[in-house]
C-alpha positions as CSV (number, residue, x, y, z in Angstrom):
1,M,-1.1,16.9,6.6
2,E,-0.6,16.9,10.4
3,Y,2.2,19.4,10.1
4,Y,0.0,21.7,8.1
5,V,-2.8,21.6,10.7
6,Y,-0.2,22.2,13.4
7,C,1.0,25.3,11.5
8,V,-2.5,26.6,11.0
9,R,-3.3,26.2,14.6
10,S,-0.1,27.9,15.6
11,I,-0.9,30.9,13.4
12,K,-4.4,31.1,14.9
13,L,-2.9,31.0,18.4
14,I,-0.4,33.7,17.5
15,N,-3.2,35.9,16.2
16,I,-5.2,35.4,19.4
17,L,-2.2,36.2,21.5
18,K,-1.5,39.3,19.5
19,N,-5.1,40.5,19.9
20,K,-4.9,40.2,23.7
21,K,-1.7,42.1,23.6
22,S,-0.1,39.8,26.2
23,K,3.4,39.9,25.0
24,M,4.7,37.6,27.7
25,K,2.4,34.8,26.5
26,Y,3.4,35.5,22.9
27,I,7.1,35.2,23.7
28,F,6.5,32.0,25.7
29,F,4.5,30.5,22.9
30,V,7.1,31.3,20.3
31,Y,9.8,29.9,22.6
32,C,7.9,26.7,23.0
33,L,7.3,26.5,19.3
34,I,11.0,26.9,18.5
35,F,12.0,24.4,21.2
36,T,9.6,21.7,19.9
37,Q,10.8,22.2,16.4
38,L,14.4,21.8,17.4
39,S,13.8,18.8,19.6
40,Y,11.6,16.9,17.2
41,G,13.8,17.9,14.3
42,Q,16.6,15.8,15.7
43,L,14.6,12.6,15.2
44,K,14.5,12.7,11.4
45,G,17.6,10.7,10.6
46,A,18.6,7.2,11.5
47,V,19.9,6.9,15.0
48,T,23.3,5.2,15.3
49,Q,23.6,2.4,17.8
50,T,26.5,2.3,20.1
51,N,26.1,-1.3,21.1
52,V,26.2,-2.9,17.6
53,P,27.9,-6.3,17.5
54,D,31.3,-6.4,15.8
55,H,30.3,-8.9,13.1
56,V,27.6,-6.5,11.9
57,V,30.1,-3.6,11.6
58,K,32.5,-5.9,9.6
59,E,29.7,-7.0,7.3
60,K,28.7,-3.5,6.5
61,K,32.3,-2.4,5.9
62,A,33.0,-5.5,3.8
63,E,30.1,-4.8,1.4
64,A,31.5,-3.9,-2.0
65,H,29.5,-3.2,-5.0
66,T,31.8,-4.8,-7.6
67,P,30.5,-7.8,-9.5
68,A,33.1,-10.1,-7.9
69,A,32.1,-9.1,-4.4
70,I,28.3,-9.5,-5.2
71,A,28.9,-12.9,-6.7
72,K,31.0,-14.0,-3.8
73,N,28.5,-12.8,-1.2
74,N,25.6,-14.5,-3.1
75,A,27.5,-17.7,-3.5
76,E,28.4,-17.8,0.2
77,K,24.8,-17.2,1.2
78,L,23.5,-19.9,-1.2
79,T,26.2,-22.4,-0.1
80,K,25.1,-22.0,3.5
81,S,21.4,-22.1,2.9
82,L,21.4,-25.0,0.4
83,N,24.2,-27.1,2.0
84,L,26.2,-27.2,-1.3
85,T,29.3,-29.4,-1.8
86,S,32.6,-27.7,-2.5
87,K,32.4,-28.5,-6.3
88,Q,28.8,-27.1,-6.4
89,S,30.0,-24.0,-4.5
90,K,32.8,-23.4,-7.0
91,D,30.6,-23.9,-10.0
92,L,27.9,-21.7,-8.4
93,H,30.4,-18.9,-7.8
94,Q,31.7,-19.1,-11.4
95,A,28.1,-18.9,-12.7
96,L,27.2,-16.0,-10.5
97,L,30.4,-14.2,-11.3
98,E,29.8,-14.5,-15.0
99,Y,26.2,-13.3,-14.5
100,E,27.1,-10.3,-12.4
101,T,29.9,-9.2,-14.8
102,N,27.5,-9.4,-17.7
103,I,24.8,-7.5,-15.8
104,D,27.4,-4.8,-14.9
105,K,28.5,-4.5,-18.5
106,T,24.8,-4.3,-19.6
107,N,24.0,-1.6,-17.1
108,K,27.0,0.5,-18.1
109,S,26.4,0.1,-21.8
110,K,24.6,2.8,-23.8
111,L,21.7,0.6,-24.8
112,S,18.2,1.9,-24.5
113,N,16.2,0.9,-21.4
114,K,14.1,-1.6,-23.5
115,E,17.3,-3.3,-24.9
116,K,18.8,-3.4,-21.4
117,Y,15.6,-5.1,-20.1
118,V,15.7,-7.7,-22.9
119,Q,19.4,-8.3,-22.4
120,I,19.0,-8.7,-18.6
121,N,16.1,-11.1,-19.1
122,K,18.3,-13.2,-21.4
123,L,21.1,-13.2,-18.7
124,N,18.6,-14.3,-16.1
125,R,17.4,-17.2,-18.2
126,A,20.9,-18.3,-18.8
127,R,21.8,-18.1,-15.1
128,Q,18.7,-20.2,-14.2
129,T,19.6,-22.9,-16.7
130,K,23.2,-23.0,-15.3
131,L,21.8,-23.2,-11.8
132,K,19.6,-26.1,-12.8
133,T,22.6,-28.0,-14.0
134,I,24.7,-27.2,-10.9
135,L,22.1,-27.8,-8.2
136,T,20.1,-31.0,-7.4
137,K,16.3,-30.8,-7.9
138,E,15.7,-30.4,-4.1
139,Q,18.3,-27.7,-3.9
140,Y,17.0,-25.9,-6.9
141,N,13.4,-26.1,-5.6
142,S,14.5,-24.7,-2.2
143,Y,16.5,-22.0,-4.0
144,I,13.4,-21.0,-6.0
145,M,11.1,-21.1,-2.9
146,S,13.5,-18.8,-1.0
147,F,12.5,-15.8,-3.1
148,P,9.5,-13.7,-1.7
């Protein structure tokens, strides 16, 4: 909306400048208009930061979108946040790996959207029951409460 108003005002100013037949003002105005468009047009994208810590760069590069990588990442986060034992961590990783591979298969299948939705809900319920058996009550409650 603001851009539209800006353009309308610009056109009105151009018409006023043409009517006065002051070509120097007209040229100056057009120059300023082009300059502002070029300078503000540079701000549209995300600005890269030169002083990003190394661990952030490594984490961004390490992100893979395979089911194994997603399961490993989620298991590591949950292990840290819930203070899991090594056995719980291994069991959690296995459950999440199975879940993520099944989700990937479901998403790649040629099922209808409704069938995919039903299948993913079944997988979510199965994952939750596995997590209930792996985690203690306190850990499971803090896991559930960690979601927004």
